[in-house]
C-alpha positions in Angstrom: -22.4 0.5 -5.3 -24.9 0.5 -2.5 -27.1 3.5 -2.4 -26.6 6.1 0.4 -29.2 4.9 2.8 -29.6 5.0 6.5 -27.6 2.0 7.7 -27.6 2.9 11.4 -29.0 -0.4 12.5 -26.7 -2.6 10.4 -23.7 -0.5 11.5 -24.7 -0.9 15.1 -24.8 -4.7 14.8 -21.6 -4.8 12.9 -20.0 -2.8 15.7 -21.0 -5.6 18.1 -19.4 -8.1 15.7 -16.1 -6.2 15.5 -16.1 -5.9 19.3 -16.4 -9.7 19.5 -13.4 -10.1 17.2 -11.3 -7.9 19.4 -12.5 -9.6 22.5 -11.4 -13.0 21.2 -8.0 -11.8 20.1 -7.4 -9.8 23.3 -7.4 -13.0 25.4 -4.0 -13.8 23.9 -2.4 -10.8 25.5 -3.3 -12.4 28.9 -2.5 -16.0 28.0 1.0 -15.2 26.8 2.5 -14.2 30.2 0.3 -16.8 32.0 1.7 -19.6 29.9 5.2 -18.3 30.2 4.8 -18.5 34.0 2.7 -21.6 34.4 4.2 -23.8 31.8 7.7 -22.3 31.6 7.3 -21.5 27.9 10.0 -19.2 26.3 9.0 -16.0 24.6 9.2 -17.4 21.1 7.0 -20.3 22.1 4.5 -18.1 23.9 4.1 -15.8 21.0 3.6 -18.8 18.8 0.2 -18.8 20.5 -0.6 -15.6 18.8 0.9 -16.9 15.6 -1.4 -19.9 15.7 -4.4 -17.5 15.8 -3.3 -15.8 12.5 -2.1 -18.8 10.5 -5.7 -19.8 9.5 -6.1 -16.5 7.7 -3.7 -17.8 5.0 -5.3 -21.3 4.9 -9.0 -20.4 5.1 -9.1 -16.9 3.7 -10.1 -18.1 0.2 -12.5 -20.8 1.4 -14.2 -18.3 3.6 -14.7 -16.0 0.6 -16.2 -18.9 -1.3 -18.6 -19.6 1.6 -19.7 -15.9 1.6 -20.5 -16.3 -2.1 -22.4 -19.5 -1.5 -24.5 -18.7 1.6 -24.2 -14.9 2.0 -22.8 -12.6 4.7 -25.3 -13.3 7.5 -25.0 -17.1 7.4 -21.2 -17.0 7.2 -21.2 -14.8 10.3 -23.4 -17.4 12.2 -21.0 -20.2 11.1 -18.0 -18.2 12.4 -19.6 -17.8 15.9 -20.3 -21.5 16.1 -16.6 -22.1 15.3 -15.7 -19.7 18.1 -17.8 -21.6 20.6 -16.2 -24.9 19.7 -12.7 -23.3 19.9 -13.3 -22.0 23.4 -14.5 -25.5 24.4 -11.1 -26.8 23.2 -9.4 -24.0 25.3 -11.2 -25.3 28.4 -9.9 -28.8 27.7 -6.4 -27.4 27.1 -6.4 -25.6 30.4 -7.5 -28.7 32.3 -4.7 -30.7 30.6 -2.2 -27.9 31.1 -1.0 -28.7 27.6 0.7 -26.0 25.5 0.2 -28.1 22.3 -3.5 -28.1 22.9 -3.5 -24.4 23.5 -1.9 -24.0 20.1 -4.6 -26.2 18.6 -7.3 -24.1 20.3 -5.8 -20.9 19.2 -5.6 -22.2 15.6 -9.4 -23.0 15.8 -10.1 -19.5 17.2 -8.1 -18.1 14.3 -10.2 -20.2 11.8 -13.4 -18.8 13.2 -12.0 -15.3 13.1 -10.9 -15.8 9.4 -14.4 -16.6 8.4 -15.9 -13.7 10.4 -13.4 -11.1 9.1 -13.9 -12.3 5.5 -17.6 -11.5 5.9 -17.7 -8.3 7.9 -14.8 -6.3 6.5 -15.9 -6.2 2.9 -19.5 -5.7 4.1 -18.8 -2.6 6.0 -16.6 -1.4 3.1 -19.3 -1.5 0.5 -22.3 -0.7 2.8 -22.1 2.9 1.7 -20.0 5.2 -0.6 -16.5 4.0 -1.1 -14.9 7.4 -0.4 -16.3 7.3 3.1 -15.5 3.7 3.8 -12.6 4.6 6.1 -15.0 6.5 8.3 -17.3 3.5 8.7 -14.3 1.2 9.3 -13.0 3.7 11.9 -16.2 3.3 13.8 -15.8 -0.5 13.7 -12.1 -0.1 14.7 -13.1 1.6 17.9 -15.4 -1.3 18.8 -12.7 -3.8 17.9 -9.7 -2.2 19.7 -11.4 -1.3 22.9 -12.4 -4.9 23.2 -8.8 -6.1 23.4 -8.2 -5.0 27.1 -11.8 -5.9 28.1 -11.2 -9.6 27.7 -8.2 -9.8 30.1 -10.2 -7.7 32.6 -13.2 -10.0 32.2 -11.2 -13.1 32.8 -9.5 -11.6 35.8 -12.9 -10.5 37.2 -14.4 -14.0 36.9 -11.3 -16.2 37.6 -9.7 -13.9 40.2 -6.6 -11.7 40.2 -4.0 -14.5 40.7 -5.5 -17.3 38.7 -3.8 -20.3 37.1 -4.6 -21.8 33.7 -6.7 -24.5 35.3 -9.2 -21.9 36.5 -10.0 -20.6 33.0 -13.1 -22.9 32.6 -15.7 -20.6 34.2 -14.9 -17.4 32.1 -14.6 -19.5 29.0 -18.0 -21.2 29.6 -19.5 -17.7 29.8 -17.8 -16.7 26.5 -19.1 -19.8 24.8 -22.7 -18.9 25.7 -22.1 -15.4 24.5 -20.8 -16.5 21.1 -23.6 -19.0 20.6 -26.1 -16.2 21.3 -24.3 -13.9 18.8 -24.5 -16.6 16.2 -28.3 -16.9 16.6 -28.6 -13.1 16.7 -26.7 -12.7 13.5 -29.2 -14.8 11.6 -32.0 -12.5 12.8 -30.2 -9.3 12.3 -31.4 -6.8 9.7 -28.3 -7.0 7.5 -29.3 -6.3 3.8 -27.3 -8.1 1.1 -25.1 -5.4 -0.5 -22.9 -5.4 -3.6 -20.0 -3.4 -4.7 -19.8 -1.2 -7.9 -19.9 -3.5 -10.9 -20.2 -6.6 -8.9 -23.7 -7.6 -10.1 -23.2 -8.9 -13.6 -26.9 -9.9 -14.0 -28.1 -6.3 -13.9 -27.4 -3.3 -16.1 -25.1 -0.7 -14.6 -27.1 2.1 -13.2 -24.3 4.7 -13.1 -21.3 5.7 -15.1 -19.1 4.5 -12.2 -20.6 1.0 -12.2 -20.2 0.8 -16.0 -16.5 1.9 -15.8 -15.7 -0.5 -13.0 -17.5 -3.4 -14.7 -15.6 -2.7 -17.9 -12.2 -2.7 -16.1 -13.0 -5.8 -14.0 -14.4 -7.7 -16.9 -11.2 -7.2 -18.8 -9.5 -9.4 -16.1 -9.6 -13.2 -16.0 -8.1 -13.7 -12.5 -8.1 -11.9 -9.1 -4.3 -12.0 -9.3 -4.4 -9.5 -12.2 -5.1 -6.6 -9.9 -1.7 -5.3 -8.7 -3.1 -2.8 -6.2 -5.0 -5.6 -4.5 -1.9 -7.8 -4.2 0.1 -4.9 -2.9 -2.7 -4.1 -0.5 -2.7 -7.7 0.9 1.0 -7.4 1.5 0.5 -4.1 3.3 -2.1 -5.7 5.5 0.4 -8.5 6.2 2.9 -6.0 7.6 0.3 -3.8 9.3 -1.4 -6.7 11.2 2.0 -8.0 12.4 3.1 -4.6 13.7 -0.2 -3.7 15.2 -0.6 -7.0 16.9 2.8 -6.5 18.5 1.7 -3.1 19.8 -1.5 -4.6 21.2 -0.4 -8.0 22.5 3.0 -7.2 24.0 2.3 -4.3 26.3 1.7 -6.4 29.5 4.6 -8.6 28.7 6.9 -5.7 27.9 5.9 -3.8 31.1 6.7 -6.8 33.2 10.0 -7.3 31.4 10.9 -3.7 32.4 9.9 -4.3 36.0 7.0 -1.8 36.0 4.4 -2.1 38.7 0.8 -3.1 37.8 1.8 -4.2 34.3 -1.8 -5.2 33.4 -2.8 -1.5 33.6 -0.6 -0.7 30.6 -2.8 -2.8 28.3 -5.1 0.2 27.8 -2.4 2.3 26.1 -2.7 0.9 22.6 -6.5 0.6 22.4 -7.1 4.1 23.7 -4.5 5.7 21.4 -5.8 3.7 18.4 -9.3 4.9 19.3 -8.1 8.6 19.3 -6.9 8.0 15.7 -10.2 6.4 14.8 -12.2 9.4 16.2 -10.0 11.7 14.1 -10.8 9.6 11.0 -14.5 9.7 11.7 -14.4 13.5 12.0 -12.0 14.2 9.1 -12.7 11.6 6.4 -13.7 12.4 3.7 -14.7 16.0 4.3 -11.3 17.3 5.3 -8.9 14.4 4.6 -8.9 11.8 1.9 -8.4 8.1 2.8 -5.1 8.2 1.0 -3.7 11.2 2.8 -4.8 9.8 6.1 -2.8 6.6 5.4 0.3 8.6 4.5 0.2 10.7 7.6 -0.4 7.7 9.9 2.5 5.8 8.3 4.8 8.7 9.2 3.5 8.7 12.8 4.0 5.0 13.1 7.6 5.2 12.0 8.3 8.0 14.5 6.6 5.9 17.2 8.8 2.9 16.5 12.0 4.9 16.8 10.8 6.3 20.1 10.0 2.8 21.5 13.5 1.4 20.7 15.5 4.5 21.7 13.7 6.0 24.8 14.1 4.5 28.3 11.7 2.8 30.6 8.2 4.2 30.9 8.8 6.6 28.0 9.4 3.5 25.8 6.2 1.8 26.9 4.1 4.9 26.4 5.7 5.4 23.0 3.9 2.2 21.9 0.8 4.5 22.0 2.4 6.6 19.2 2.7 3.5 17.1 -1.0 2.8 17.9 -2.1 6.3 16.7 -0.2 5.6 13.5 -1.8 2.2 13.0 -5.3 3.6 13.6 -6.3 4.7 10.1 -4.2 2.1 8.2 -6.8 -0.7 8.3 -9.7 1.7 7.4 -7.7 2.9 4.4 -6.4 -0.4 3.2 -9.8 -2.0 2.4 -11.3 0.8 0.2 -8.0 1.5 -1.6 -7.3 -2.2 -2.2 -10.9 -3.2 -3.1 -11.6 -0.3 -5.4 -12.5 -1.3 -9.1 -12.7 -5.1 -8.4 -16.2 -5.3 -9.7 -17.2 -9.0 -10.0 -14.0 -10.0 -8.2 -15.0 -8.1 -5.0 -15.7 -11.2 -2.8 -12.6 -13.0 -4.0 -10.6 -9.8 -3.4 -11.8 -9.7 0.2 -10.5 -13.3 0.6 -7.0 -12.2 -0.7 -6.9 -9.3 1.8 -8.1 -11.5 4.6 -5.2 -13.9 3.8 -2.8 -11.0 4.5 -3.7 -11.2 8.2 -1.2 -14.1 8.3 1.3 -11.3 9.1 0.0 -11.4 12.7 1.6 -14.9 12.9 4.8 -14.3 11.0 5.8 -10.9 12.3 4.7 -11.6 15.9 6.7 -14.9 16.0 9.8 -13.0 14.7 9.2 -10.5 17.6 9.3 -13.4 20.1 12.6 -14.7 18.5 14.1 -11.2 18.6 13.1 -10.7 22.2 14.8 -13.9 23.2 18.0 -13.0 21.4 18.2 -9.1 21.6 16.0 -8.2 24.5 12.4 -6.9 24.8 13.1 -3.3 23.7 15.3 -4.1 20.7 12.7 -6.6 19.5 10.5 -3.6 18.4 12.9 -2.8 15.6 10.9 -5.5 13.7 8.1 -2.9 13.2 10.3 -0.4 11.2 10.5 -2.4 7.9 6.8 -3.1 8.2 5.9 0.6 8.2 8.4 1.4 5.5 6.7 -0.9 3.1 3.3 0.5 4.1 4.7 4.0 3.2 5.4 2.6 -0.3 1.8 1.4 -0.6 0.4 4.7 0.7 2.3 6.9 -1.8 2.7 4.6 -4.8 1.4 1.0 -4.5 -2.4 1.7 -4.3 -2.3 3.6 -7.6 -0.9 0.7 -9.7 -3.4 -0.7 -12.1 
């Protein structure tokens, strides 16, 4: 386990990285309605754009973990930003060709870059300090990530104009390419110390009883798949990412479907509500609230929020998505420490498994698009209920299984 040092500078830089992840994903919330209008793409097809962003997590989650093992966290982060720059170059070409298929390819490439970046930064922030306060650190990162979601649509609208077409996306995307290349260079120079989890370093003697205990438990395993709490945690992330992505990426589209004025303004509901939950986590964890209890409370809130969205009318339904957002807020910060605990030498491989769980952003979101086409935009949110019910199982039981 990393010693309890002053990691203010690394945490500040990591906050910038988490912001860039949210910024890249937030572009989809603008592209979905734009593609529906410009290319006459149905809802299921448009939300396939978001699905293409998450599919790479399943394909490249494990290779990304192996790259972290091979070249370390910092160089993996730099490689990820280079991938992002290339991906936005493909997006520019897609916009000029007005090709939905090319947009899917570009989204897949963006998702690949994000898979490598997430595989590096999530375990890093988890083990950067004491494991029982990991949710607090991840909550800080979460604020940076979620507030970036609505920033990217506003940035593109500011640069391309209020009523732009897909052929006018080249200017904002060129700026984004330059930004991501700069972040890649900056990451190589950033003061990010190499950190290891408890029991991860087999070449050194354990310096604490905790390290010795974790090493003994982890060394008794021969495969990463022998940690049931990790596998169940990856499945919890699958459902969580799917439900949270729906709450983040569908607000503009849902507000338009309900005929509400200035639909773009509703994109702030989810990020702001999630940030409220993150601030609560920063204040309460671990002094007043354990990571486990926070996850249990948030799961209940998310279930209530889902019922409100599907049962309440009009604006009340839209604003109820904010309740789901509050519930989602401390799920991600709790999943990582609860799922990665006691992995020892399997820590980096374990982070790969958890990263692969982000494929839920593709599967669940695509199902939402199908449900929307067949049952209407409001009833489509029923898809979130079984997701949160499984997370409730993990919160109360699954994370304890060894």
